[in-house]
C-alpha positions in Angstrom: -5.4 -107.8 90.8 -2.3 -107.6 93.0 0.6 -105.2 92.3 3.7 -107.1 91.2 6.9 -105.1 90.7 9.8 -106.7 88.7 13.4 -105.7 89.2 15.0 -104.2 86.1 17.2 -107.4 85.8 14.2 -109.8 86.1 12.1 -107.7 83.7 14.9 -107.8 81.2 15.3 -111.6 81.6 11.6 -112.2 81.2 11.4 -110.0 78.1 14.1 -112.1 76.5 12.8 -115.4 77.7 15.9 -116.1 79.8 16.1 -118.5 82.7 15.1 -117.1 86.1 15.5 -118.6 89.6 13.4 -117.6 92.6 14.9 -116.9 96.0 13.3 -116.5 99.4 13.8 -113.4 101.6 13.5 -114.9 105.1 17.1 -115.8 105.0 17.8 -112.0 104.8 15.4 -110.9 107.5 15.4 -113.8 109.9 18.5 -115.8 109.0 21.5 -113.8 110.1 22.5 -110.3 111.2 23.2 -107.3 109.1 25.5 -106.9 107.1 26.2 -110.6 106.7 22.6 -111.2 105.6 22.9 -108.8 102.7 26.4 -110.1 101.8 25.3 -113.7 101.6 22.1 -112.8 99.7 24.2 -110.9 97.2 26.6 -113.8 96.8 23.8 -116.3 96.3 22.4 -114.0 93.6 25.8 -113.8 91.9 26.2 -117.6 92.0 23.0 -117.8 89.9 24.3 -115.2 87.5 27.6 -117.1 87.2 25.6 -120.2 86.1 23.9 -118.2 83.3 20.5 -117.5 85.0 18.8 -114.5 86.6 18.1 -114.3 90.4 14.6 -113.1 91.6 14.6 -112.5 95.3 11.0 -112.3 96.5 9.7 -109.9 99.1 6.6 -107.8 99.9 7.4 -104.1 100.3 4.7 -101.8 101.4 2.0 -104.1 100.0 3.7 -104.7 96.6 5.0 -108.1 95.7 8.6 -107.6 94.4 10.0 -110.2 92.0 13.7 -109.4 92.2 15.1 -106.7 94.4 17.3 -103.8 93.3 20.6 -103.4 95.3 19.2 -100.6 97.4 16.1 -102.5 98.2 18.1 -105.5 99.3 20.2 -103.3 101.6 17.0 -101.7 103.1 15.4 -105.1 103.7 18.5 -106.4 105.3 18.3 -103.5 107.9 14.6 -103.4 108.4 13.1 -104.2 111.8 9.9 -106.2 112.6 9.5 -107.6 109.1 6.7 -110.1 108.9 7.6 -113.7 108.0 4.8 -114.6 105.5 3.5 -117.9 104.4 0.4 -119.0 102.4 -2.0 -118.0 105.2 -0.8 -114.5 105.9 0.6 -113.5 102.5 -2.6 -112.0 101.1 -3.3 -110.1 104.3 0.3 -108.6 104.2 -0.3 -107.5 100.6 -3.8 -106.2 101.2 -2.8 -104.2 104.3 0.2 -102.6 102.7 2.7 -104.4 104.9 6.3 -105.5 104.4 7.0 -109.2 104.6 9.8 -111.7 103.9 8.7 -114.8 102.0 9.1 -118.3 103.4 9.4 -121.4 101.1 5.6 -121.6 100.7 5.2 -117.9 100.0 8.1 -117.8 97.6 6.6 -120.7 95.6 3.3 -118.8 95.4 5.2 -115.6 94.2 7.2 -117.7 91.7 4.0 -119.1 90.2 2.4 -115.7 89.9 5.6 -114.5 88.1 5.8 -117.5 85.8 9.1 -118.8 87.4 9.4 -122.5 87.7 12.6 -123.1 89.7 13.3 -122.0 93.3 16.5 -122.4 95.4 16.4 -122.4 99.2 18.4 -123.8 102.1 16.1 -126.4 103.5 12.3 -126.9 103.5 10.2 -127.0 106.6 8.5 -130.3 107.5 7.0 -132.3 110.3 8.3 -131.2 113.7 9.3 -133.7 116.4 6.3 -134.4 118.6 3.9 -133.6 115.8 1.7 -136.5 116.8 0.7 -134.2 119.8 1.2 -130.7 118.4 0.2 -131.3 114.8 3.0 -128.9 113.9 3.6 -129.5 110.2 5.1 -126.8 107.9 2.9 -125.3 105.2 5.9 -125.9 102.8 4.9 -129.6 102.4 1.3 -128.8 101.3 2.6 -126.0 99.0 4.8 -128.5 97.3 1.7 -130.6 96.7 -0.2 -127.9 94.8 2.2 -125.3 93.4 4.1 -126.2 90.2 7.6 -125.1 91.2 10.8 -127.2 91.4 12.3 -126.5 94.8 16.1 -127.2 95.2 17.0 -127.7 98.9 19.5 -129.6 101.0 16.6 -131.8 102.2 14.5 -130.8 105.2 16.0 -129.1 108.2 17.7 -131.7 110.4 15.9 -130.5 113.5 12.7 -131.9 112.1 11.3 -135.4 112.1 12.6 -136.5 108.7 10.9 -139.9 108.4 7.5 -138.3 109.1 8.3 -135.4 106.7 9.0 -137.9 103.9 5.8 -139.8 104.7 3.7 -136.6 104.4 5.4 -135.7 101.1 4.6 -139.2 99.8 1.0 -138.9 100.9 0.7 -135.6 99.1 2.2 -137.1 95.9 5.3 -134.9 95.9 8.3 -136.3 94.0 11.3 -136.3 96.4 14.4 -136.6 94.2 17.9 -136.9 95.6 20.5 -135.4 93.3 23.4 -137.8 92.6 22.9 -140.1 95.5 20.4 -142.6 97.0 20.4 -141.2 100.5 18.0 -138.4 101.5 20.3 -135.5 102.6 19.8 -134.0 106.1 20.6 -130.3 105.6 23.9 -129.8 107.4 24.8 -133.5 106.6 25.1 -134.9 103.1 23.9 -138.3 104.2 21.2 -139.7 106.4 20.0 -143.2 107.2 16.9 -142.6 105.0 16.7 -143.6 101.4 15.4 -141.0 99.0 12.2 -142.2 97.1 13.8 -141.1 93.8 17.2 -140.2 92.3 18.3 -138.2 89.3 21.9 -137.4 88.3 21.7 -134.3 86.1 20.0 -130.9 85.8 18.7 -132.0 82.4 17.0 -135.1 83.9 15.4 -132.9 86.6 14.2 -130.4 84.0 12.7 -133.2 81.9 10.8 -134.5 85.0 9.4 -131.1 85.7 8.3 -130.6 82.1 6.7 -134.0 82.0 4.8 -133.3 85.2 3.6 -130.1 83.6 2.6 -131.8 80.4 0.5 -134.3 82.4 -1.3 -131.4 84.1 -0.4 -132.8 87.6 -0.7 -130.3 90.4 2.3 -129.5 92.6 6.0 -129.3 92.2 9.0 -131.5 92.9 11.6 -131.4 95.7 15.2 -131.7 94.7 17.3 -132.9 97.6 20.8 -131.6 96.9 23.4 -132.8 99.4 25.7 -130.2 101.0 29.3 -130.2 99.6 31.4 -132.7 101.5 34.0 -130.1 102.5 31.2 -128.0 104.2 29.1 -130.6 106.0 28.8 -131.5 109.6 28.4 -135.3 109.8 25.1 -136.6 111.1 26.7 -138.6 113.9 28.4 -135.4 115.2 25.2 -133.3 114.9 22.8 -135.8 116.5 23.8 -135.1 120.2 23.9 -131.3 119.5 20.3 -131.4 118.1 19.2 -133.6 121.0 20.6 -131.1 123.5 19.0 -128.1 121.8 15.7 -130.0 121.7 15.9 -130.9 125.4 16.6 -127.2 126.3 13.6 -126.1 124.1 11.3 -128.6 125.9 12.7 -127.5 129.3 12.0 -123.8 128.5 8.6 -124.6 127.1 9.4 -123.1 123.7 6.4 -123.7 121.4 5.0 -123.0 118.0 6.9 -120.6 115.6 9.5 -119.9 118.3 10.8 -123.5 118.2 12.8 -123.4 114.9 14.7 -120.1 115.6 15.5 -121.3 119.1 16.9 -124.6 117.9 18.9 -123.0 115.1 20.4 -120.4 117.5 21.4 -123.1 120.1 22.9 -125.3 117.4 24.9 -122.3 116.1 26.2 -121.7 119.6 26.9 -125.4 120.3 28.8 -125.9 117.0 30.7 -122.6 117.5 29.3 -121.1 114.3 29.9 -124.1 112.1 26.2 -124.7 111.4 25.9 -121.2 109.9 28.9 -121.6 107.7 27.5 -125.0 106.5 24.1 -123.3 105.9 25.7 -120.6 103.7 27.6 -123.3 101.7 24.5 -125.4 101.1 22.4 -122.4 100.0 25.0 -121.4 97.5 25.3 -125.0 96.3 21.5 -125.1 95.8 21.5 -121.9 93.9 24.0 -123.1 91.4 22.1 -126.3 90.8 18.8 -124.4 90.5 20.3 -122.2 87.9 21.4 -125.2 85.8 17.9 -126.7 86.1 16.4 -123.4 85.0 18.6 -123.2 82.0 17.7 -126.8 81.0 14.0 -126.1 81.5 14.3 -122.9 79.4 16.0 -124.9 76.6 13.2 -127.5 76.6 10.6 -124.8 76.2 12.0 -123.4 73.0 
């Protein structure tokens, strides 16, 4: 048995059968500097509360899986150094060795399943990296979606990825990819892309019903809800394309490989857009949190 610690807020919500939304913690430890990381995390949690659900930020602290963080724990995590970034492969090792780790999309889905939470809000999922036909660099997030029964609300996959190949892998794995309120698959910082979404639903209620139906059919895996960034916060795809291309060229020239690629690209895009990419990122995470809370409420109502 692993040690799971619920925050007082999450424990109260679970005891009363109230809707809960999972949140990842890598945005806190690897997404932005202190104190902005803690301020944004607290704001996202409050967005969920404002929609009538309870936030559960996941993290591993000294070998204990925490489902929801107290305010002082969130502050401490935001200032911690050398925190591991854990996914499916290293999550058990981090727990078993008494380590401290921030959860990625895949690890947060696993934590949510263990805690009986069915909805998770994030920024963007990982996917197939450009050049994957040579590197085989494919995020564990995609395979997690195929086997762990959690609805994940994201603004699509990160735009630095190979989006067509990402959609192909999700299709092969039988993951429902559902655009919210539009036919186009959103591209993270951009609301639209030139890719059609395989599926479309227009309300939180419809999404909750799809999740409940999948559960009733005993199908493995979750569903990806691709929620477009609000129009006022987006950076249009045609404006971003040359920026991403330049950042990718620089990464190739500097021989950046493996896990270092994504943080390198995100930092260069932040610099090249003069900070607009980070502001867009914050806006889309908050937007996803609000939709996830609405889905959790609808799913909770269906279960009564």
